[in-house]
DRENPA-934920 format. One record per residue (C-alpha): x, y negated, z; residue number from 1. Coordinates in Angstrom, 3 decimals. Layout:
N
+----------+----------+----------+-----+
!        u !        v !        w ! num !
+----------+----------+----------+-----+
!        X !        Y !        Z ! NUM !
...
+----------+----------+----------+-----+
END
This chain:
123
+----------+----------+----------+-----+
!        u !        v !        w ! num !
+----------+----------+----------+-----+
!  -30.548 !  -64.742 !  -84.455 !   1 !
!  -32.442 !  -65.384 !  -81.200 !   2 !
!  -31.709 !  -61.850 !  -80.029 !   3 !
!  -28.007 !  -62.461 !  -80.590 !   4 !
!  -28.116 !  -65.770 !  -78.702 !   5 !
!  -29.890 !  -64.191 !  -75.745 !   6 !
!  -27.418 !  -61.324 !  -75.669 !   7 !
!  -24.266 !  -63.458 !  -75.618 !   8 !
!  -25.408 !  -66.690 !  -73.953 !   9 !
!  -24.153 !  -65.618 !  -70.530 !  10 !
!  -20.717 !  -64.849 !  -72.000 !  11 !
!  -20.079 !  -68.302 !  -73.502 !  12 !
!  -18.305 !  -70.853 !  -71.300 !  13 !
!  -17.303 !  -74.491 !  -71.471 !  14 !
!  -13.643 !  -75.255 !  -70.812 !  15 !
!  -12.478 !  -78.672 !  -69.608 !  16 !
!   -8.765 !  -79.375 !  -69.352 !  17 !
!   -6.253 !  -81.931 !  -68.189 !  18 !
!   -2.837 !  -82.053 !  -69.827 !  19 !
!   -0.109 !  -84.479 !  -68.764 !  20 !
!    1.780 !  -86.086 !  -71.636 !  21 !
!    4.261 !  -88.937 !  -71.994 !  22 !
!    3.124 !  -92.152 !  -73.618 !  23 !
!    5.354 !  -94.435 !  -75.694 !  24 !
!    6.794 !  -95.898 !  -72.469 !  25 !
!    7.695 !  -92.385 !  -71.198 !  26 !
!    5.075 !  -92.650 !  -68.478 !  27 !
!    3.176 !  -89.495 !  -67.609 !  28 !
!   -0.520 !  -89.894 !  -68.351 !  29 !
!   -3.384 !  -87.380 !  -68.099 !  30 !
!   -5.279 !  -86.460 !  -71.243 !  31 !
!   -8.665 !  -84.718 !  -71.003 !  32 !
!   -9.729 !  -81.999 !  -73.397 !  33 !
!  -12.735 !  -79.764 !  -73.903 !  34 !
!  -13.657 !  -76.632 !  -75.777 !  35 !
!  -15.446 !  -73.351 !  -75.417 !  36 !
!  -14.553 !  -69.758 !  -74.769 !  37 !
!  -16.020 !  -66.286 !  -74.496 !  38 !
!  -15.819 !  -63.941 !  -71.544 !  39 !
!  -14.274 !  -60.768 !  -72.962 !  40 !
!  -13.870 !  -58.807 !  -69.732 !  41 !
!  -15.974 !  -58.818 !  -66.541 !  42 !
!  -12.741 !  -59.210 !  -64.543 !  43 !
!  -12.630 !  -62.867 !  -65.648 !  44 !
!  -10.659 !  -62.873 !  -68.899 !  45 !
!  -11.811 !  -65.536 !  -71.364 !  46 !
!  -10.815 !  -65.829 !  -75.013 !  47 !
!  -10.382 !  -69.391 !  -76.292 !  48 !
!   -8.143 !  -71.436 !  -78.573 !  49 !
!   -4.555 !  -72.290 !  -77.735 !  50 !
!   -5.177 !  -75.941 !  -78.611 !  51 !
!   -7.865 !  -75.957 !  -75.881 !  52 !
!   -6.037 !  -74.284 !  -72.989 !  53 !
!   -2.498 !  -73.417 !  -74.073 !  54 !
!   -0.459 !  -76.008 !  -72.186 !  55 !
!   -3.135 !  -77.438 !  -69.901 !  56 !
!   -2.117 !  -78.397 !  -66.376 !  57 !
!   -5.647 !  -77.934 !  -65.067 !  58 !
!   -8.436 !  -75.766 !  -66.480 !  59 !
!  -12.040 !  -75.880 !  -65.299 !  60 !
!  -14.464 !  -73.268 !  -66.640 !  61 !
!  -18.212 !  -73.875 !  -66.498 !  62 !
!  -20.371 !  -70.776 !  -66.765 !  63 !
!  -23.819 !  -70.519 !  -68.401 !  64 !
!  -25.544 !  -71.102 !  -65.043 !  65 !
!  -23.517 !  -74.214 !  -64.149 !  66 !
!  -21.103 !  -72.442 !  -61.787 !  67 !
!  -17.559 !  -73.788 !  -61.973 !  68 !
!  -14.281 !  -71.895 !  -61.597 !  69 !
!  -10.664 !  -72.933 !  -61.906 !  70 !
!   -8.820 !  -71.092 !  -64.646 !  71 !
!   -5.243 !  -70.275 !  -65.547 !  72 !
!   -3.778 !  -69.515 !  -68.970 !  73 !
!   -2.373 !  -65.985 !  -68.850 !  74 !
!   -1.485 !  -65.601 !  -72.520 !  75 !
!   -1.259 !  -67.710 !  -75.648 !  76 !
!   -0.197 !  -67.571 !  -79.292 !  77 !
!    0.433 !  -70.861 !  -81.058 !  78 !
!    0.701 !  -69.189 !  -84.473 !  79 !
!   -2.846 !  -67.823 !  -84.298 !  80 !
!   -4.208 !  -70.634 !  -82.056 !  81 !
!   -5.523 !  -68.219 !  -79.456 !  82 !
!   -5.290 !  -68.135 !  -75.678 !  83 !
!   -6.578 !  -66.076 !  -72.768 !  84 !
!   -7.698 !  -67.806 !  -69.576 !  85 !
!   -8.330 !  -65.954 !  -66.307 !  86 !
!  -10.836 !  -66.995 !  -63.648 !  87 !
!  -11.624 !  -65.407 !  -60.293 !  88 !
!  -15.350 !  -64.790 !  -60.332 !  89 !
!  -17.539 !  -61.742 !  -59.811 !  90 !
!  -20.600 !  -60.654 !  -61.751 !  91 !
!  -19.449 !  -61.971 !  -65.116 !  92 !
!  -21.102 !  -60.862 !  -68.354 !  93 !
!  -18.595 !  -59.916 !  -71.065 !  94 !
!  -19.541 !  -60.358 !  -74.704 !  95 !
!  -19.779 !  -57.298 !  -76.889 !  96 !
!  -17.334 !  -58.035 !  -79.680 !  97 !
!  -17.830 !  -56.713 !  -83.195 !  98 !
!  -15.432 !  -54.782 !  -85.376 !  99 !
!  -14.300 !  -56.891 !  -88.340 ! 100 !
!  -13.141 !  -53.763 !  -90.172 ! 101 !
!  -16.807 !  -52.770 !  -90.500 ! 102 !
!  -17.925 !  -56.045 !  -92.109 ! 103 !
!  -19.150 !  -56.060 !  -95.695 ! 104 !
!  -19.110 !  -58.872 !  -98.236 ! 105 !
!  -22.246 !  -60.972 !  -97.810 ! 106 !
!  -22.910 !  -59.841 !  -94.238 ! 107 !
!  -23.767 !  -62.570 !  -91.732 ! 108 !
!  -21.419 !  -63.379 !  -88.876 ! 109 !
!  -21.968 !  -65.864 !  -86.048 ! 110 !
!  -19.595 !  -68.036 !  -84.046 ! 111 !
!  -21.213 !  -69.216 !  -80.811 ! 112 !
!  -19.688 !  -71.769 !  -78.462 ! 113 !
!  -20.233 !  -74.930 !  -76.443 ! 114 !
!  -17.788 !  -77.462 !  -77.908 ! 115 !
!  -19.697 !  -80.471 !  -76.586 ! 116 !
!  -20.810 !  -78.851 !  -73.322 ! 117 !
!  -22.432 !  -80.841 !  -70.547 ! 118 !
!  -19.533 !  -80.543 !  -68.094 ! 119 !
!  -17.268 !  -83.581 !  -67.868 ! 120 !
!  -13.494 !  -83.252 !  -67.769 ! 121 !
!  -12.052 !  -82.488 !  -64.312 ! 122 !
!  -10.852 !  -85.397 !  -62.167 ! 123 !
+----------+----------+----------+-----+
END
C-alpha cells in the first residue's frame, strides 16, 4: 500500500470551488465547495466529480507541494458524476490508471483522494 501511495501522491490534488446560487430571496450568494481529483495527463487535465467542479464559477487546484493553480471545467457528465478540469502548469505528474477489465473478484483496489484537504475555499 505504501508503494502505491508514494507512486500516486503527486498526482492527487485538492479542488476548492465557488458556485453562485440564488437563495430564497433570489439574491445571488456564493457557496464554497471542496473535493479531490487526479491528474490524468501531464498537460494539466484532472479527473474529478461533476458535483465538485461541474458548474463552479471559480476553481482553485492545490497540488501535492502546495502550489495553487486556477482551473476550468472542460468537460462534464452529470449522469456519471464525472468532470475534467484543466490547469495551466508545467511539470505535472500524471497517475498511472489501471485497467478495470483486468480486475478479478477479490482483488484489492484503492481510491486515493484529499476530500478534506488543507486548502481553504477561494475568496
